[in-house]
C-alpha positions as protocol buffer text, in pm:
chain_id: "A"
residue {
  index: 1
  type: MET
  ca { x: -5331 y: -889 z: 741 }
}
residue {
  index: 2
  type: PRO
  ca { x: -5261 y: -612 z: 473 }
}
residue {
  index: 3
  type: ALA
  ca { x: -4960 y: -761 z: 259 }
}
residue {
  index: 4
  type: GLN
  ca { x: -4944 y: -1118 z: 157 }
}
residue {
  index: 5
  type: GLY
  ca { x: -4598 y: -1168 z: 214 }
}
residue {
  index: 6
  type: ASP
  ca { x: -4672 y: -1075 z: 577 }
}
residue {
  index: 7
  type: LEU
  ca { x: -4900 y: -1342 z: 625 }
}
residue {
  index: 8
  type: VAL
  ca { x: -4667 y: -1574 z: 460 }
}
residue {
  index: 9
  type: GLU
  ca { x: -4366 y: -1453 z: 684 }
}
residue {
  index: 10
  type: TYR
  ca { x: -4588 y: -1409 z: 1031 }
}
residue {
  index: 11
  type: VAL
  ca { x: -4809 y: -1686 z: 1050 }
}
residue {
  index: 12
  type: GLN
  ca { x: -4779 y: -1967 z: 750 }
}
residue {
  index: 13
  type: ASN
  ca { x: -4447 y: -2019 z: 764 }
}
residue {
  index: 14
  type: GLN
  ca { x: -4340 y: -2319 z: 976 }
}
residue {
  index: 15
  type: VAL
  ca { x: -4000 y: -2308 z: 968 }
}
residue {
  index: 16
  type: GLY
  ca { x: -3789 y: -2014 z: 1096 }
}
residue {
  index: 17
  type: LYS
  ca { x: -3513 y: -1894 z: 1371 }
}
residue {
  index: 18
  type: VAL
  ca { x: -3491 y: -1880 z: 1726 }
}
residue {
  index: 19
  type: TRP
  ca { x: -3215 y: -1646 z: 1852 }
}
residue {
  index: 20
  type: LYS
  ca { x: -2996 y: -1804 z: 2177 }
}
residue {
  index: 21
  type: GLY
  ca { x: -2700 y: -1670 z: 2366 }
}
residue {
  index: 22
  type: GLY
  ca { x: -2616 y: -1368 z: 2545 }
}
residue {
  index: 23
  type: HIS
  ca { x: -2597 y: -988 z: 2417 }
}
residue {
  index: 24
  type: LYS
  ca { x: -2224 y: -1006 z: 2280 }
}
residue {
  index: 25
  type: ASN
  ca { x: -2271 y: -1359 z: 2172 }
}
residue {
  index: 26
  type: ILE
  ca { x: -2614 y: -1426 z: 2002 }
}
residue {
  index: 27
  type: GLN
  ca { x: -2687 y: -1696 z: 1808 }
}
residue {
  index: 28
  type: GLY
  ca { x: -2977 y: -1823 z: 1541 }
}
residue {
  index: 29
  type: ARG
  ca { x: -3076 y: -2201 z: 1508 }
}
residue {
  index: 30
  type: PRO
  ca { x: -3329 y: -2330 z: 1250 }
}
residue {
  index: 31
  type: TRP
  ca { x: -3699 y: -2435 z: 1438 }
}
residue {
  index: 32
  type: LEU
  ca { x: -3945 y: -2610 z: 1288 }
}
residue {
  index: 33
  type: PHE
  ca { x: -4264 y: -2453 z: 1453 }
}
residue {
  index: 34
  type: GLY
  ca { x: -4509 y: -2723 z: 1306 }
}
residue {
  index: 35
  type: GLN
  ca { x: -4819 y: -2509 z: 1367 }
}
residue {
  index: 36
  type: PHE
  ca { x: -4998 y: -2698 z: 1100 }
}
residue {
  index: 37
  type: SER
  ca { x: -4894 y: -3090 z: 1258 }
}
residue {
  index: 38
  type: ALA
  ca { x: -5213 y: -3243 z: 1356 }
}
residue {
  index: 39
  type: SER
  ca { x: -5107 y: -3221 z: 1696 }
}
residue {
  index: 40
  type: VAL
  ca { x: -5029 y: -2894 z: 1759 }
}
residue {
  index: 41
  type: LEU
  ca { x: -5321 y: -2710 z: 1732 }
}
residue {
  index: 42
  type: PRO
  ca { x: -5513 y: -2977 z: 1989 }
}
residue {
  index: 43
  type: ALA
  ca { x: -5212 y: -2930 z: 2239 }
}
residue {
  index: 44
  type: CYS
  ca { x: -5255 y: -2518 z: 2207 }
}
residue {
  index: 45
  type: CYS
  ca { x: -5611 y: -2528 z: 2282 }
}
residue {
  index: 46
  type: PHE
  ca { x: -5562 y: -2795 z: 2574 }
}
residue {
  index: 47
  type: LEU
  ca { x: -5343 y: -2490 z: 2690 }
}
residue {
  index: 48
  type: LEU
  ca { x: -5550 y: -2235 z: 2710 }
}
residue {
  index: 49
  type: ASP
  ca { x: -5843 y: -2474 z: 2805 }
}
residue {
  index: 50
  type: ARG
  ca { x: -5659 y: -2642 z: 3099 }
}
residue {
  index: 51
  type: ARG
  ca { x: -5371 y: -2476 z: 3172 }
}
residue {
  index: 52
  type: CYS
  ca { x: -5493 y: -2104 z: 3122 }
}
residue {
  index: 53
  type: ARG
  ca { x: -5829 y: -2191 z: 3282 }
}
residue {
  index: 54
  type: HIS
  ca { x: -5825 y: -1857 z: 3443 }
}
residue {
  index: 55
  type: LEU
  ca { x: -5822 y: -1653 z: 3085 }
}
residue {
  index: 56
  type: ARG
  ca { x: -6226 y: -1659 z: 3037 }
}
residue {
  index: 57
  type: PRO
  ca { x: -6331 y: -1708 z: 2718 }
}
residue {
  index: 58
  type: ASP
  ca { x: -6458 y: -1372 z: 2678 }
}
residue {
  index: 59
  type: ARG
  ca { x: -6130 y: -1225 z: 2732 }
}
residue {
  index: 60
  type: ARG
  ca { x: -5946 y: -1435 z: 2479 }
}
residue {
  index: 61
  type: GLY
  ca { x: -5957 y: -1216 z: 2257 }
}
residue {
  index: 62
  type: ASP
  ca { x: -5734 y: -975 z: 2430 }
}
residue {
  index: 63
  type: PRO
  ca { x: -5364 y: -1006 z: 2315 }
}
residue {
  index: 64
  type: VAL
  ca { x: -5209 y: -900 z: 2629 }
}
residue {
  index: 65
  type: ARG
  ca { x: -5337 y: -1147 z: 2859 }
}
residue {
  index: 66
  type: VAL
  ca { x: -5346 y: -1480 z: 2602 }
}
residue {
  index: 67
  type: VAL
  ca { x: -4997 y: -1397 z: 2579 }
}
residue {
  index: 68
  type: ARG
  ca { x: -4904 y: -1414 z: 2963 }
}
residue {
  index: 69
  type: ALA
  ca { x: -5146 y: -1702 z: 3028 }
}
residue {
  index: 70
  type: ILE
  ca { x: -4986 y: -1852 z: 2744 }
}
residue {
  index: 71
  type: SER
  ca { x: -4596 y: -1805 z: 2883 }
}
residue {
  index: 72
  type: ALA
  ca { x: -4740 y: -1910 z: 3251 }
}
residue {
  index: 73
  type: ALA
  ca { x: -4874 y: -2249 z: 3108 }
}
residue {
  index: 74
  type: VAL
  ca { x: -4554 y: -2336 z: 2913 }
}
residue {
  index: 75
  type: ASN
  ca { x: -4320 y: -2300 z: 3223 }
}
residue {
  index: 76
  type: SER
  ca { x: -4363 y: -2562 z: 3425 }
}
residue {
  index: 77
  type: THR
  ca { x: -4389 y: -2355 z: 3769 }
}
residue {
  index: 78
  type: ASN
  ca { x: -4677 y: -2239 z: 3681 }
}
residue {
  index: 79
  type: ASP
  ca { x: -4973 y: -2520 z: 3661 }
}
residue {
  index: 80
  type: CYS
  ca { x: -4815 y: -2866 z: 3508 }
}
residue {
  index: 81
  type: GLY
  ca { x: -4651 y: -2614 z: 3221 }
}
residue {
  index: 82
  type: VAL
  ca { x: -4491 y: -2770 z: 2910 }
}
residue {
  index: 83
  type: LEU
  ca { x: -4158 y: -2746 z: 2991 }
}
residue {
  index: 84
  type: GLU
  ca { x: -3937 y: -2779 z: 3276 }
}
residue {
  index: 85
  type: GLY
  ca { x: -3640 y: -2541 z: 3287 }
}
residue {
  index: 86
  type: CYS
  ca { x: -3292 y: -2633 z: 3345 }
}
residue {
  index: 87
  type: TRP
  ca { x: -2914 y: -2449 z: 3323 }
}
residue {
  index: 88
  type: ALA
  ca { x: -2685 y: -2636 z: 3385 }
}
residue {
  index: 89
  type: PRO
  ca { x: -2608 y: -3020 z: 3359 }
}
residue {
  index: 90
  type: PRO
  ca { x: -2682 y: -3289 z: 3378 }
}
residue {
  index: 91
  type: TYR
  ca { x: -2959 y: -3345 z: 3167 }
}
residue {
  index: 92
  type: ASP
  ca { x: -3014 y: -3760 z: 3191 }
}
residue {
  index: 93
  type: SER
  ca { x: -3321 y: -3706 z: 3273 }
}
residue {
  index: 94
  type: GLY
  ca { x: -3433 y: -3524 z: 2991 }
}
residue {
  index: 95
  type: THR
  ca { x: -3334 y: -3393 z: 2649 }
}
residue {
  index: 96
  type: ALA
  ca { x: -3060 y: -3130 z: 2681 }
}
residue {
  index: 97
  type: PRO
  ca { x: -3224 y: -2795 z: 2532 }
}
residue {
  index: 98
  type: TRP
  ca { x: -2997 y: -2755 z: 2239 }
}
residue {
  index: 99
  type: GLU
  ca { x: -3080 y: -3087 z: 2129 }
}
residue {
  index: 100
  type: TRP
  ca { x: -3460 y: -2997 z: 2035 }
}
residue {
  index: 101
  type: SER
  ca { x: -3477 y: -2860 z: 1672 }
}
residue {
  index: 102
  type: GLY
  ca { x: -3879 y: -2778 z: 1703 }
}
residue {
  index: 103
  type: SER
  ca { x: -4198 y: -2755 z: 1907 }
}
residue {
  index: 104
  type: LYS
  ca { x: -4423 y: -3033 z: 1743 }
}
residue {
  index: 105
  type: ASP
  ca { x: -4216 y: -3296 z: 1962 }
}
residue {
  index: 106
  type: ILE
  ca { x: -4216 y: -3102 z: 2266 }
}
residue {
  index: 107
  type: LEU
  ca { x: -4603 y: -3054 z: 2247 }
}
residue {
  index: 108
  type: GLU
  ca { x: -4626 y: -3415 z: 2120 }
}
residue {
  index: 109
  type: GLU
  ca { x: -4446 y: -3554 z: 2458 }
}
residue {
  index: 110
  type: TYR
  ca { x: -4629 y: -3272 z: 2684 }
}
residue {
  index: 111
  type: MET
  ca { x: -4958 y: -3446 z: 2508 }
}
residue {
  index: 112
  type: ALA
  ca { x: -4856 y: -3800 z: 2609 }
}
residue {
  index: 113
  type: SER
  ca { x: -4859 y: -3744 z: 2957 }
}
residue {
  index: 114
  type: GLY
  ca { x: -5200 y: -3597 z: 2938 }
}
residue {
  index: 115
  type: GLY
  ca { x: -5057 y: -3275 z: 3017 }
}
residue {
  index: 116
  type: THR
  ca { x: -4974 y: -3361 z: 3360 }
}
residue {
  index: 117
  type: LYS
  ca { x: -4572 y: -3381 z: 3315 }
}
residue {
  index: 118
  type: PRO
  ca { x: -4383 y: -3102 z: 3172 }
}
residue {
  index: 119
  type: VAL
  ca { x: -4137 y: -3191 z: 2924 }
}
residue {
  index: 120
  type: ARG
  ca { x: -3772 y: -3172 z: 3033 }
}
residue {
  index: 121
  type: TYR
  ca { x: -3570 y: -2994 z: 2945 }
}
residue {
  index: 122
  type: GLY
  ca { x: -3579 y: -2582 z: 2813 }
}
residue {
  index: 123
  type: GLN
  ca { x: -3383 y: -2306 z: 2841 }
}
residue {
  index: 124
  type: CYS
  ca { x: -3570 y: -1934 z: 2741 }
}
residue {
  index: 125
  type: TRP
  ca { x: -3522 y: -1996 z: 2358 }
}
residue {
  index: 126
  type: VAL
  ca { x: -3711 y: -2291 z: 2342 }
}
residue {
  index: 127
  type: PHE
  ca { x: -3941 y: -2160 z: 2596 }
}
residue {
  index: 128
  type: SER
  ca { x: -4007 y: -1831 z: 2338 }
}
residue {
  index: 129
  type: ALA
  ca { x: -4025 y: -2054 z: 2042 }
}
residue {
  index: 130
  type: VAL
  ca { x: -4288 y: -2311 z: 2184 }
}
residue {
  index: 131
  type: VAL
  ca { x: -4442 y: -2007 z: 2257 }
}
residue {
  index: 132
  type: VAL
  ca { x: -4416 y: -1919 z: 1945 }
}
residue {
  index: 133
  type: THR
  ca { x: -4583 y: -2202 z: 1757 }
}
residue {
  index: 134
  type: SER
  ca { x: -4901 y: -2151 z: 1921 }
}
residue {
  index: 135
  type: LYS
  ca { x: -4896 y: -1805 z: 1628 }
}
residue {
  index: 136
  type: ILE
  ca { x: -5123 y: -1697 z: 1945 }
}
residue {
  index: 137
  type: GLU
  ca { x: -5457 y: -1509 z: 1720 }
}
residue {
  index: 138
  type: PRO
  ca { x: -5488 y: -1748 z: 1462 }
}
residue {
  index: 139
  type: ILE
  ca { x: -5550 y: -2045 z: 1714 }
}
residue {
  index: 140
  type: ILE
  ca { x: -5745 y: -1860 z: 1958 }
}
residue {
  index: 141
  type: ARG
  ca { x: -5938 y: -1808 z: 1687 }
}
residue {
  index: 142
  type: ILE
  ca { x: -5980 y: -2135 z: 1539 }
}
residue {
  index: 143
  type: CYS
  ca { x: -6009 y: -2243 z: 1969 }
}
residue {
  index: 144
  type: MET
  ca { x: -6335 y: -2040 z: 1965 }
}
residue {
  index: 145
  type: VAL
  ca { x: -6471 y: -2122 z: 1648 }
}
residue {
  index: 146
  type: ILE
  ca { x: -6463 y: -2482 z: 1843 }
}
residue {
  index: 147
  type: GLN
  ca { x: -6590 y: -2409 z: 2174 }
}
residue {
  index: 148
  type: ARG
  ca { x: -6911 y: -2201 z: 1978 }
}
residue {
  index: 149
  type: SER
  ca { x: -6967 y: -2475 z: 1766 }
}
residue {
  index: 150
  type: THR
  ca { x: -6975 y: -2716 z: 2041 }
}
residue {
  index: 151
  type: CYS
  ca { x: -7215 y: -2532 z: 2230 }
}
residue {
  index: 152
  type: MET
  ca { x: -7485 y: -2459 z: 1992 }
}
């Protein structure tokens, strides 16, 4: 990135705001993205390797394809994704979407099931926060390096 401030703001900053609500009632809430937590990188690599298996490694440099694949992988309706959506109570069999305050806990709960059981529950802003947590480009590069080093 040309400016150091941009690097800090868009890649290194682990805390930010997630915006929710309708166009007449938008609200920001703090969110811990946690992209440097020890559990987040393996979860993101798992999503690329297992849930985005149709995305060949040679296409992981295409940001449009990667964003589409990760967006689908976060949604439980697409191949055992990370989050199950629920837009109205009851939330008894999971966590109400507004109770989440960061992506790390969501990804850890998902990985605790081996990536076979979606976390309950999310809404649009929770889905988007989990996608943004991956800070997609750096994660792809790290995963590609790991893959290359294990293949050599």
